[in-house]
C-alpha positions as CSV (number, residue, x, y, z in Angstrom):
1,M,81.7,95.5,63.5
2,A,80.3,95.0,60.1
3,L,83.0,95.0,57.4
4,A,80.7,96.7,55.0
5,L,81.2,99.0,52.1
6,P,80.2,102.5,53.2
7,H,77.8,104.6,51.1
8,C,79.9,106.3,48.5
9,P,78.6,105.7,45.0
10,R,81.0,106.9,42.4
11,I,78.9,109.8,41.0
12,A,76.8,110.5,44.0
13,Q,78.6,112.8,46.5
14,Q,77.7,116.4,46.4
15,R,80.7,118.8,46.1
16,P,81.2,121.6,48.6
17,M,78.9,124.6,47.9
18,S,81.9,126.9,47.7
19,F,82.5,125.7,44.1
20,W,79.3,123.9,43.0
21,N,76.1,125.6,42.0
22,P,73.2,123.2,41.7
23,S,71.3,125.6,39.4
24,R,74.0,125.3,36.7
25,A,74.5,122.4,34.3
26,S,77.3,120.0,35.0
27,S,79.2,121.3,32.1
28,S,79.2,124.7,33.6
29,S,81.1,123.8,36.8
30,V,84.4,125.4,37.5
31,D,87.5,123.9,36.0
32,H,89.8,124.1,39.0
33,Y,89.8,122.8,42.5
34,R,89.2,125.0,45.4
35,P,90.1,123.7,48.9
36,P,87.4,123.9,51.6
37,E,87.2,127.2,53.4
38,K,84.8,126.2,56.2
39,G,84.2,123.3,58.5
40,F,86.4,120.7,60.2
41,I,88.4,119.8,57.1
42,A,89.4,123.4,56.4
43,S,91.1,123.5,59.8
44,L,93.4,120.6,59.0
45,P,97.0,120.9,57.7
46,R,97.0,121.4,54.0
47,S,98.7,118.0,53.3
48,W,95.9,116.2,55.3
49,I,93.0,117.7,53.4
50,P,93.1,115.2,50.4
51,Y,93.0,112.2,52.8
52,A,90.2,113.8,54.8
53,E,88.2,114.3,51.6
54,L,89.0,110.7,50.5
55,L,87.3,109.6,53.8
56,R,84.4,112.0,53.2
57,L,84.8,113.3,56.7
58,D,82.9,116.5,55.8
59,K,79.9,114.3,54.8
60,P,79.0,112.1,57.8
61,T,75.7,110.8,56.4
62,G,77.2,107.7,55.0
63,T,78.7,106.8,58.5
64,Y,75.2,107.2,60.0
65,Y,73.7,104.8,57.4
66,L,76.4,102.3,58.1
67,F,76.1,102.6,61.9
68,F,72.3,102.4,62.3
69,P,71.9,98.7,61.3
70,C,74.7,97.9,63.8
71,L,72.8,99.8,66.6
72,Y,69.4,98.3,65.7
73,S,70.8,94.8,66.0
74,T,72.6,95.5,69.2
75,L,69.4,96.8,70.8
76,L,67.2,94.0,69.5
77,A,69.8,91.4,70.6
78,A,69.9,93.1,74.1
79,S,66.1,92.5,74.4
80,M,66.6,88.8,73.8
81,T,69.5,88.2,76.2
82,T,69.2,87.4,79.9
83,S,72.2,89.3,81.3
84,T,73.0,92.3,79.1
85,G,73.3,95.6,81.0
86,P,73.1,99.2,79.7
87,F,76.9,99.7,80.0
88,E,77.6,96.7,77.8
89,V,75.1,97.9,75.2
90,A,76.6,101.4,75.3
91,G,80.2,100.0,75.0
92,T,79.2,97.7,72.1
93,A,77.4,100.6,70.3
94,G,80.6,102.8,70.8
95,L,82.7,100.1,69.1
96,F,80.3,99.9,66.2
97,L,80.4,103.6,65.8
98,A,84.2,103.6,65.6
99,G,84.1,100.7,63.2
100,A,81.5,102.5,61.0
101,L,83.6,105.6,60.8
102,I,86.7,103.7,59.8
103,M,85.1,101.3,57.4
104,R,83.0,104.0,55.7
105,G,86.2,105.8,54.9
106,A,87.9,102.6,53.7
107,G,85.0,101.9,51.4
108,C,85.0,105.4,49.9
109,A,88.8,105.0,49.2
110,I,88.2,101.6,47.6
111,N,85.4,103.0,45.5
112,D,87.5,105.9,44.3
113,L,90.4,103.6,43.4
114,W,88.1,101.6,41.2
115,D,86.8,104.7,39.5
116,R,90.0,106.7,39.2
117,N,89.9,106.6,35.4
118,L,86.2,107.5,35.2
119,D,85.9,110.2,37.8
120,P,87.9,112.9,35.9
121,H,85.3,112.8,33.1
122,V,82.3,113.5,35.4
123,A,81.6,117.0,36.6
124,R,80.5,116.0,40.1
125,T,83.5,113.7,40.8
126,K,86.4,115.2,38.9
127,F,87.8,117.0,41.9
128,R,88.0,114.0,44.2
129,P,91.5,113.5,45.6
130,I,92.6,110.6,43.4
131,A,90.8,111.9,40.3
132,R,92.5,115.3,40.5
133,G,95.9,113.8,41.3
134,A,96.2,115.0,44.9
135,I,96.7,111.4,46.0
136,S,98.4,108.8,43.9
137,P,96.8,105.3,43.5
138,S,99.8,103.7,45.3
139,K,99.4,106.1,48.3
140,A,95.7,105.5,48.3
141,V,96.2,101.7,48.4
142,A,98.6,102.1,51.4
143,F,96.2,104.4,53.2
144,T,93.3,102.0,52.6
145,G,95.4,99.2,54.0
146,V,96.0,101.2,57.2
147,Q,92.2,101.8,57.5
148,L,91.4,98.1,57.1
149,L,94.0,97.2,59.7
150,A,92.4,99.7,62.0
151,G,89.0,98.2,61.3
152,L,90.3,94.8,62.1
153,G,91.6,96.1,65.3
154,V,88.1,97.3,66.3
155,L,86.6,94.0,65.2
156,L,89.0,92.1,67.4
157,Q,87.6,94.0,70.4
158,F,84.3,92.0,70.0
159,P,83.8,88.3,70.9
160,T,85.8,86.0,68.7
161,Q,82.7,84.7,66.8
162,C,82.2,88.2,65.5
163,L,85.3,87.7,63.3
164,W,83.7,84.8,61.5
165,Y,80.4,86.6,61.1
166,G,82.2,89.7,59.7
167,I,84.6,88.2,57.3
168,P,82.0,87.1,54.7
169,S,81.0,90.7,54.1
170,L,84.4,91.4,52.5
171,L,83.1,89.6,49.4
172,L,80.3,92.1,49.2
173,V,82.7,95.0,49.7
174,A,84.6,94.0,46.6
175,T,81.4,93.3,44.6
176,Y,79.6,96.6,44.8
177,P,81.9,98.8,42.7
178,L,81.6,96.2,39.9
179,A,77.9,95.8,40.3
180,K,77.1,99.3,39.1
181,R,78.9,98.5,35.8
182,I,76.9,95.4,35.0
183,T,73.4,95.7,36.5
184,Y,70.7,98.2,36.9
185,Y,70.4,97.1,40.5
186,P,73.7,97.9,42.2
187,Q,71.6,99.3,45.1
188,A,70.6,95.8,45.9
189,V,74.3,94.8,46.3
190,L,74.8,97.9,48.3
191,G,71.9,97.0,50.5
192,L,73.3,93.5,51.2
193,T,76.7,95.0,52.0
194,F,75.6,98.1,53.9
195,S,73.1,96.2,56.1
196,W,75.5,93.6,57.4
197,G,75.6,95.3,60.8
198,A,72.0,94.2,61.3
199,I,73.5,90.7,61.9
200,M,76.6,91.7,63.9
201,G,74.9,93.0,67.1
202,F,73.8,89.5,68.0
203,P,77.3,87.8,68.1
204,A,78.6,91.0,69.6
205,L,76.4,90.4,72.7
206,G,77.3,86.7,72.8
207,I,74.3,85.2,70.9
208,D,75.3,82.5,68.5
209,L,72.9,82.7,65.7
210,L,73.6,79.2,64.5
211,H,72.4,77.7,67.8
212,N,69.6,80.2,68.7
213,T,66.6,79.9,66.3
214,P,64.6,82.9,67.5
215,A,67.7,85.2,67.4
216,L,68.5,83.9,63.9
217,E,64.9,84.6,62.7
218,A,65.0,88.1,64.3
219,A,68.4,88.9,62.7
220,A,67.3,87.7,59.3
221,A,64.1,89.8,59.4
222,L,66.0,92.9,60.6
223,Y,68.8,92.4,58.0
224,S,66.2,92.1,55.2
225,S,64.4,95.2,56.5
226,C,67.7,97.2,56.4
227,V,68.4,96.0,52.9
228,A,65.0,97.3,51.7
229,W,65.7,100.6,53.5
230,T,69.2,100.9,51.9
231,I,67.7,100.4,48.4
232,L,65.0,102.9,49.1
233,Y,67.2,105.8,50.2
234,D,69.9,105.0,47.6
235,M,67.3,105.1,44.9
236,I,66.5,108.7,45.9
237,Y,70.3,109.4,46.0
238,A,70.7,107.9,42.5
239,H,68.2,110.4,41.0
240,M,70.8,113.1,41.6
241,D,73.0,111.6,39.0
242,I,70.8,110.2,36.2
243,K,72.3,112.4,33.5
244,D,75.9,111.8,34.6
245,D,75.3,108.1,34.9
246,V,74.0,107.9,31.4
247,A,77.0,109.7,30.0
248,A,79.4,107.6,32.0
249,G,77.7,104.3,31.3
250,I,76.9,103.6,34.9
251,K,73.7,101.7,35.7
252,S,71.3,102.3,38.6
253,I,67.9,101.5,39.8
254,A,66.9,105.1,39.2
255,L,67.6,104.7,35.5
256,R,65.7,101.4,35.3
257,H,62.6,102.7,37.1
258,E,62.8,106.4,36.3
259,K,59.1,106.5,35.2
260,N,57.7,104.7,38.2
261,T,60.2,105.5,41.0
262,K,57.6,106.5,43.6
263,A,55.7,103.3,43.2
264,V,58.9,101.3,43.7
265,L,59.8,103.4,46.7
266,G,56.4,102.8,48.2
267,A,56.7,99.0,47.7
268,L,60.2,99.1,49.3
269,A,58.8,101.0,52.3
270,G,56.1,98.5,52.8
271,V,58.6,95.6,52.7
272,Q,60.9,97.4,55.1
273,I,58.2,98.1,57.7
274,S,56.7,94.6,57.4
275,L,60.1,92.9,58.0
276,L,60.9,95.3,60.8
277,A,57.6,94.3,62.5
278,A,58.4,90.6,61.9
279,A,61.7,91.1,63.7
280,G,59.8,92.6,66.6
281,V,57.3,89.7,66.7
282,V,60.1,87.1,66.8
283,A,61.9,89.0,69.5
284,G,58.7,89.3,71.6
285,S,58.8,93.1,71.5
286,G,56.0,95.1,73.2
287,P,53.5,97.7,71.9
288,I,56.0,100.6,72.1
289,F,58.1,98.9,69.4
290,F,55.3,98.5,66.9
291,V,53.8,102.0,67.5
292,G,57.0,103.9,68.2
293,S,59.5,102.2,65.9
294,C,57.5,100.7,63.1
295,G,54.7,103.3,63.1
296,S,57.0,106.4,63.2
297,A,59.3,104.9,60.5
298,A,56.3,104.3,58.3
299,L,55.1,107.9,58.7
300,S,58.5,109.4,58.0
301,L,59.0,107.2,54.9
302,A,55.6,108.1,53.6
303,A,56.3,111.8,54.0
304,M,59.7,111.5,52.3
305,I,58.3,109.5,49.3
306,W,55.4,111.9,48.9
307,K,57.4,115.1,49.2
308,V,60.8,114.3,47.5
309,Q,61.2,116.1,44.2
310,L,63.1,113.5,42.1
311,K,64.0,116.0,39.4
312,N,65.5,118.4,41.9
313,V,69.1,117.5,42.8
314,Q,69.1,119.7,45.9
315,D,65.9,118.2,47.2
316,C,67.1,114.6,46.6
317,W,70.2,115.4,48.5
318,W,68.3,117.0,51.4
319,W,66.0,114.0,51.8
320,F,68.9,111.6,51.6
321,K,70.9,113.5,54.2
322,N,68.1,114.1,56.6
323,G,66.0,111.0,55.9
324,C,68.6,108.8,57.8
325,L,67.9,110.9,60.9
326,F,64.1,111.0,60.5
327,T,63.6,107.3,59.7
328,G,66.7,105.9,61.3
329,G,66.4,108.0,64.5
330,E,62.8,107.1,64.9
331,R,63.6,103.4,64.6
332,L,65.7,103.8,67.7
333,H,62.5,103.3,69.6
334,L,64.0,99.8,69.7
335,Q,65.6,101.1,72.9
336,A,62.3,102.0,74.5
337,S,60.9,98.7,73.3
338,R,63.8,96.9,74.9
339,L,63.0,98.5,78.3
340,L,59.3,97.8,78.0
341,S,59.5,94.3,76.5
342,R,62.2,92.6,78.6
343,P,60.7,90.5,81.3
344,S,63.4,91.7,83.7
345,S,61.8,95.2,83.3
346,I,58.4,94.0,84.4
347,Q,57.9,97.1,86.6
348,L,58.0,99.2,83.4
349,R,55.4,97.2,81.5
350,S,51.8,98.2,81.5
351,R,50.3,94.8,81.1
352,G,46.7,95.9,81.5
353,S,46.8,99.2,79.6
354,P,44.3,100.0,76.9
355,L,47.1,100.4,74.4
356,S,48.4,96.9,75.2
357,F,44.8,95.5,74.9
358,I,44.2,97.2,71.6
359,L,47.5,96.0,70.1
360,N,47.7,92.4,71.4
361,V,44.3,91.0,72.4
362,R,42.7,88.2,70.5
363,L,39.6,86.4,71.4
364,L,41.0,83.3,73.2
365,S,38.5,80.5,72.5
366,S,36.9,78.8,75.4
367,E,38.2,75.5,74.2
368,T,41.8,76.8,74.2
369,R,41.4,78.5,77.6
370,T,40.0,75.3,79.1
371,A,42.9,73.3,77.7
372,I,45.4,75.7,79.1
373,D,43.7,75.7,82.4
374,K,43.9,72.0,82.5
375,A,47.6,72.1,81.5
376,V,48.5,74.7,84.2
377,A,46.8,72.5,86.8
378,S,48.4,69.3,85.7
379,A,51.4,69.6,88.1
380,P,52.7,71.9,90.8
381,V,55.5,73.1,88.4
382,V,54.5,73.7,84.7
383,L,56.8,75.0,82.0
384,F,55.6,76.0,78.5
385,M,58.7,75.8,76.4
386,K,60.0,75.4,72.8
387,G,61.1,71.7,72.6
388,T,61.3,69.2,75.4
389,P,63.4,69.1,78.5
390,E,65.7,66.6,76.9
391,T,66.0,68.6,73.6
392,P,65.2,72.3,74.1
393,Q,64.7,74.2,70.8
394,C,65.8,77.7,71.9
395,G,68.4,79.1,74.3
396,F,65.9,80.6,76.7
397,S,64.1,77.3,77.1
398,R,67.4,75.5,77.6
399,A,68.4,78.0,80.3
400,S,65.0,77.7,82.1
401,I,65.4,73.9,82.3
402,Q,68.9,74.3,83.6
403,I,67.8,76.7,86.3
404,L,65.0,74.4,87.5
405,G,67.5,71.5,87.5
406,L,70.0,73.5,89.6
407,Q,67.3,74.4,92.0
408,G,66.5,70.7,92.5
409,V,62.9,70.7,91.3
410,D,61.4,67.2,91.8
411,P,60.7,65.6,88.4
412,K,57.6,64.0,89.8
413,K,56.1,67.4,90.4
414,F,57.2,68.9,87.1
415,V,55.7,68.8,83.6
416,A,56.6,70.6,80.4
417,F,54.5,71.4,77.3
418,N,56.1,71.8,73.9
419,V,54.4,74.8,72.3
420,L,56.1,74.0,68.9
421,E,53.8,71.1,68.5
422,D,50.6,73.2,68.8
423,P,50.4,76.6,67.1
424,E,47.2,77.3,69.0
425,L,48.9,76.7,72.3
426,R,51.9,78.8,71.3
427,Q,49.7,81.8,70.6
428,G,47.1,81.1,73.3
429,I,49.5,80.8,76.2
430,K,50.8,84.3,75.4
431,E,47.3,85.7,75.6
432,Y,46.4,83.6,78.6
433,S,49.3,85.1,80.6
434,D,49.5,88.4,78.8
435,W,53.2,87.7,78.4
436,P,54.7,88.0,74.9
437,T,57.5,85.4,75.0
438,I,58.2,81.7,75.6
439,P,59.2,80.0,77.9
440,Q,56.7,80.6,80.7
441,L,56.7,79.1,84.2
442,Y,53.7,78.4,86.4
443,L,54.0,77.4,90.0
444,E,50.8,76.0,91.6
445,K,48.7,77.7,88.9
446,E,50.4,81.0,89.5
447,F,52.3,82.6,86.6
448,I,55.9,83.4,87.6
449,G,57.5,84.7,84.4
450,G,59.9,84.0,81.6
451,C,63.6,83.1,81.4
452,D,64.8,86.5,82.5
453,I,62.6,86.5,85.6
454,L,63.8,83.0,86.4
455,M,67.4,84.0,86.0
456,S,67.0,87.1,88.2
457,M,65.2,85.1,90.9
458,H,67.8,82.3,90.7
459,Q,70.6,84.8,91.2
460,N,69.1,86.7,94.1
461,G,67.8,83.6,95.9
462,E,64.0,84.3,95.6
463,L,63.4,81.3,93.4
464,A,65.0,78.8,95.8
465,K,62.9,80.3,98.7
466,M,59.7,80.1,96.7
467,L,60.2,76.6,95.5
468,E,61.1,75.4,99.0
469,E,57.9,77.1,100.4
470,K,55.8,75.3,97.8
471,G,57.4,72.0,98.6
472,V,58.3,71.1,95.0
473,L,62.0,70.3,95.6
474,V,63.5,66.8,95.8
475,A,63.5,65.8,99.5
476,A,66.8,65.8,101.2
477,D,68.2,62.3,102.2
């Protein structure tokens, strides 16, 4: 679970429609609080309502924005592991959802505590529970402490290493409320904080980023993509409050770039999609990822940037609230990409389809093809890997070497090629086999598969039988 500050800028939450009329100026808003009359919160006991409002339970959009990066990283990490099943992915996602709900509420409470002396002077925030006196600061602190303990309880359900990956985010949680007082780019701090879940999915599924270079690269690209996305949608959100922010002395990226907002939004969208695609490349994702996830996200962002009316408070709120579902939901094509890209799901891949050809084909030079032909024929068992058998440079290559060792492959009949020493070989072998990831195993010139295939065949006995039939095992004494 990412210990990240949920999305709750001080002057950004729309008040219930029962007492707020967007067509009227802020100074014309009513001067007394009216409790909610509809929805889930209205059904709660009267004494619970202020605490539910403090958690923003009636406005779940912030929870979605906190949850999506966690889910993205979980699905991307699942595509890079060798033994993660659908139930483990679903269970991990469920824990992240519970954590997002809890920590979003805690972040809103922390935010309101910081701004308790400013909120009463701003029309859009003066009826928040602490600002109107419904909850005292001391009670809010105690309530926040309970939420943080609950969040810690969820975090402890993950592998222990998640604790060490999650703790550093607490510094960012404390920084955001101060950032909007001293810089015009508090949204950047919010992005760093809010996107922390894009890292957490990897350790949650047992991947140690410090010892798995491809996973670290994928996590870094995904995290950076989510940071750009957060800045983008929060810049639209900040346009709702430009006048109030000026009056209250609050800085925002919307104020700094009020005259060229859409150009900045377009640049952020380009950065986001590029980094998302980079994460897919590192993870070895298939065509569905790039078309379904990157492509649909690009279209939805383009539509939002083109259509949003930045001078219209209602329109900004609508795009902020629904944009997370349009763009965020479409990016969940990561799940489809996982099924279509994992070697263990070979039966689902369309290796020779026109779409795959259009997206992945390059003209493999005759020289490179000849060199690979020669390498594949150089021994009965050939492994293209990252690093060497003595010093593998990725977890998948290490696992492949271990499997071949356990099977008893004769070293005299085995040769390995380090693709990190030759960029042309690294790319060329993927096109040669029409397989997107490294390592790759060949047995008597026949392509067998990658690490997941080896793991599966090792576990069900097929690999032992095949190696024995080919006569590549160490002879018994």
